[in-house]
N, C-alpha and C positions, 0 to 999 in steps of 0.2 A: 148121655145127653137126655135131658127131662124136660119137655115141653111140658107146658100150665095156662091154662088162662084166667089172665088176673086184670079185671078191671075192663072187659074188654080189648086185653093187647095180648099178644103173643111171647109169653116169656121162657127163654131157655137157657138151661141152666148147666154148664157144661162141669163135669167134674176132673181133674186133672190128675188126682192121686189114682196110684194103681195099688191094688193089694199085694203083699208080698205074699200069700201063700192062699190057694182057694180054699174054702168052706163051705159045710152046706150050709142054704140058708137056714135062719134063726139060729144058726151054732156059731159061738165066736171061737175063732182060729187063734191059737196060742201062738205069740209071737217070738220069733227067733233071737237066743241069746244075742245080748246086745253088742257082745264083742265079736261075732260072725257078722254083723250086720255093717259094724266098724269095720271088719276086714276086709268083708268083700267090697263096701265103697271104696276104700285107699286103694286096694287092686285094682278100680275102674281107675279111678279117682288120678292117683299121680301119673300113668303113664302118659293121660291126655293133658295134664301139665306139664309135660314133658316134649308130648310131639306137638302140639298144635301151636307152640308158637313158635316152633323152625320152619313150621308150614307156613306161617304170616309172615315171616321175616322179610320175606324177598316184597311182599306188599307193604311194609312198613319202610323198606329201603327206595322203593319205588314213590309213595307217599307219605314223608318223614311229618307230618302232620298228625297222620294217624297214629305213630307210633313213638306219641307222647307219653309219659307216666302215668296218664288217668284215662285219657282215652287208650293209647294202647295195652291197658289193663281189662277195658270193658271191652274192649273186641273180642280181646282172647278170652275172658270170662264166658262171655254169648257160644262164644264155637266150644264152648269146653262143656257149659250148662247145659245148652238145651241138647245137644246129642246125649250126654249122660242121661237126663232127667225125661225124655220122651223114647230113646231105642234103647241105650246100651244096658243101663241099670235093668230096665224091664226083662228083657232078654238073659242078662246074668243070669236075674233071678230065679227067671223060668228054668236056668239050666241048673242050677245049683239049689233048685228046692229040698230035692232029699236029705243033701247036706246041711241044710236052714233047720231040717225041722228036726235032725238028729241030734 
């Protein structure tokens, strides 16, 4: 998070991206091969897209208006995307960093 004064107002900028691999300041880290990134992403996303709808099924059964084609998909997507982006992928990426570099 960066804080900057601009026109006598404090502007806060939040960076939502995370680096795949740490690198020394002033150097650019080599990106892992795309196939490794794709495989790791698939291995995280696939189970989430199978488990989350099953976990939300009782909610959709109790409140049928939430289980419609559009609203149901939006709710499932939120419960898949947010944990994957903010928690699971950063954790998995750190755990697999040596494999990604190799």
